[in-house]
LOLUMMI-391671 format. One record per residue (C-alpha): residue in three letters; x, y, z. Coordinates in Angstrom, 1 decimal. Example, Ala and Ser with C-alpha at 12.3 -4.5 7.8 and 13.67 -1.06 7.14 Angstrom:
2
@rest->Ala; c1->12.3; c2->-4.5; c3->7.8
@rest->Ser; c1->13.7; c2->-1.1; c3->7.1
This chain:
112
@rest->Unk; c1->168.1; c2->103.0; c3->202.0
@rest->Unk; c1->166.6; c2->104.6; c3->198.9
@rest->Unk; c1->169.6; c2->103.4; c3->196.8
@rest->Unk; c1->169.3; c2->99.8; c3->198.1
@rest->Unk; c1->165.5; c2->99.8; c3->197.4
@rest->Unk; c1->166.1; c2->101.1; c3->193.8
@rest->Unk; c1->168.6; c2->98.3; c3->193.0
@rest->Unk; c1->166.5; c2->95.7; c3->194.7
@rest->Unk; c1->163.4; c2->96.7; c3->192.7
@rest->Unk; c1->165.4; c2->96.5; c3->189.5
@rest->Unk; c1->167.1; c2->93.2; c3->190.4
@rest->Unk; c1->163.9; c2->91.3; c3->191.3
@rest->Unk; c1->162.6; c2->90.9; c3->187.8
@rest->Unk; c1->166.0; c2->89.7; c3->186.6
@rest->Unk; c1->166.2; c2->87.2; c3->189.4
@rest->Unk; c1->162.6; c2->86.0; c3->188.7
@rest->Unk; c1->163.6; c2->85.4; c3->185.0
@rest->Unk; c1->166.7; c2->83.4; c3->186.0
@rest->Unk; c1->164.8; c2->81.4; c3->188.7
@rest->Unk; c1->162.0; c2->80.6; c3->186.2
@rest->Unk; c1->164.5; c2->79.4; c3->183.7
@rest->Unk; c1->166.5; c2->77.3; c3->186.3
@rest->Unk; c1->164.1; c2->75.7; c3->188.7
@rest->Unk; c1->163.4; c2->72.7; c3->186.5
@rest->Unk; c1->167.1; c2->72.3; c3->185.6
@rest->Unk; c1->168.2; c2->72.5; c3->189.2
@rest->Unk; c1->165.2; c2->70.7; c3->190.6
@rest->Unk; c1->164.3; c2->73.1; c3->193.3
@rest->Unk; c1->162.0; c2->76.1; c3->193.7
@rest->Unk; c1->162.4; c2->78.2; c3->196.8
@rest->Unk; c1->159.3; c2->79.2; c3->198.7
@rest->Unk; c1->160.5; c2->82.8; c3->199.1
@rest->Unk; c1->163.1; c2->85.0; c3->197.4
@rest->Unk; c1->164.2; c2->88.3; c3->198.9
@rest->Unk; c1->166.7; c2->91.0; c3->197.8
@rest->Unk; c1->168.4; c2->92.7; c3->200.7
@rest->Unk; c1->171.7; c2->93.8; c3->202.2
@rest->Unk; c1->173.8; c2->90.7; c3->202.9
@rest->Unk; c1->177.1; c2->92.2; c3->203.9
@rest->Unk; c1->179.9; c2->90.2; c3->202.2
@rest->Unk; c1->177.7; c2->87.5; c3->200.8
@rest->Unk; c1->176.2; c2->87.4; c3->197.3
@rest->Unk; c1->173.5; c2->85.0; c3->198.4
@rest->Unk; c1->172.2; c2->83.0; c3->201.3
@rest->Unk; c1->169.4; c2->80.5; c3->202.1
@rest->Unk; c1->167.8; c2->79.2; c3->205.3
@rest->Unk; c1->166.6; c2->75.8; c3->206.5
@rest->Unk; c1->163.2; c2->76.4; c3->205.0
@rest->Unk; c1->164.7; c2->76.9; c3->201.5
@rest->Unk; c1->164.1; c2->80.7; c3->201.4
@rest->Unk; c1->166.7; c2->82.4; c3->199.3
@rest->Unk; c1->168.2; c2->85.8; c3->199.8
@rest->Unk; c1->170.3; c2->87.8; c3->197.3
@rest->Unk; c1->172.4; c2->90.8; c3->197.8
@rest->Unk; c1->171.0; c2->93.9; c3->196.1
@rest->Unk; c1->174.5; c2->94.6; c3->194.5
@rest->Unk; c1->173.9; c2->91.6; c3->192.2
@rest->Unk; c1->172.0; c2->94.0; c3->190.1
@rest->Unk; c1->175.4; c2->95.4; c3->189.0
@rest->Unk; c1->176.8; c2->92.1; c3->187.9
@rest->Unk; c1->177.0; c2->90.7; c3->184.4
@rest->Unk; c1->174.1; c2->88.3; c3->183.6
@rest->Unk; c1->176.3; c2->85.1; c3->183.6
@rest->Unk; c1->177.3; c2->85.9; c3->187.2
@rest->Unk; c1->173.7; c2->86.4; c3->188.2
@rest->Unk; c1->172.8; c2->83.0; c3->186.6
@rest->Unk; c1->175.7; c2->81.3; c3->188.5
@rest->Unk; c1->174.6; c2->82.8; c3->191.9
@rest->Unk; c1->171.0; c2->81.9; c3->191.3
@rest->Unk; c1->172.0; c2->78.3; c3->190.4
@rest->Unk; c1->174.2; c2->78.2; c3->193.5
@rest->Unk; c1->171.5; c2->79.2; c3->195.9
@rest->Unk; c1->168.9; c2->77.0; c3->194.2
@rest->Unk; c1->171.2; c2->74.0; c3->194.5
@rest->Unk; c1->171.5; c2->74.7; c3->198.3
@rest->Unk; c1->167.7; c2->74.1; c3->198.5
@rest->Unk; c1->168.5; c2->70.5; c3->197.8
@rest->Unk; c1->172.1; c2->70.1; c3->199.1
@rest->Unk; c1->173.1; c2->71.9; c3->202.3
@rest->Unk; c1->176.7; c2->72.9; c3->202.4
@rest->Unk; c1->179.3; c2->72.7; c3->199.6
@rest->Unk; c1->179.5; c2->68.9; c3->199.4
@rest->Unk; c1->180.5; c2->67.0; c3->196.3
@rest->Unk; c1->176.8; c2->66.4; c3->195.6
@rest->Unk; c1->176.2; c2->70.1; c3->195.7
@rest->Unk; c1->178.9; c2->70.9; c3->193.2
@rest->Unk; c1->177.8; c2->68.1; c3->190.9
@rest->Unk; c1->174.3; c2->69.5; c3->190.9
@rest->Unk; c1->175.7; c2->73.0; c3->190.0
@rest->Unk; c1->177.9; c2->71.5; c3->187.3
@rest->Unk; c1->175.0; c2->69.7; c3->185.7
@rest->Unk; c1->173.3; c2->73.0; c3->185.2
@rest->Unk; c1->176.4; c2->75.2; c3->184.5
@rest->Unk; c1->179.3; c2->73.1; c3->183.2
@rest->Unk; c1->181.5; c2->76.3; c3->183.3
@rest->Unk; c1->180.7; c2->77.1; c3->187.0
@rest->Unk; c1->184.4; c2->77.0; c3->187.9
@rest->Unk; c1->185.2; c2->79.8; c3->185.5
@rest->Unk; c1->182.3; c2->81.9; c3->186.8
@rest->Unk; c1->183.5; c2->81.3; c3->190.4
@rest->Unk; c1->186.9; c2->82.5; c3->189.3
@rest->Unk; c1->185.5; c2->85.6; c3->187.7
@rest->Unk; c1->183.6; c2->86.5; c3->190.8
@rest->Unk; c1->186.7; c2->85.9; c3->192.9
@rest->Unk; c1->188.9; c2->88.0; c3->190.6
@rest->Unk; c1->186.4; c2->90.8; c3->189.7
@rest->Unk; c1->183.7; c2->90.7; c3->192.4
@rest->Unk; c1->185.5; c2->93.2; c3->194.5
@rest->Unk; c1->184.9; c2->95.8; c3->191.8
@rest->Unk; c1->181.3; c2->95.6; c3->192.8
@rest->Unk; c1->182.0; c2->96.8; c3->196.4
@rest->Unk; c1->181.1; c2->93.7; c3->198.3
């Protein structure tokens, strides 16, 4: 628990910077953002638009954190992984496919 709290504490300001930089580009601002244990998920959101991030994101390179924040903010406007969702992500991060691939290929090194 101490380890998770330490990483969450250090991840929160990083997330806040990314969220502040991305809310206008994505067009969504979540009412609440939390860092916690999410099992095998990097991020999640609920029907109210609250966004949750896995504490292990603190160990990822910044471009991956930016992708995951963009992904979850886009869910605030587009539920599910529809074409409209991916178009919204691509407008913000034209290289999102490469970032997805990186997470798929290297994310396991971060013990998710």
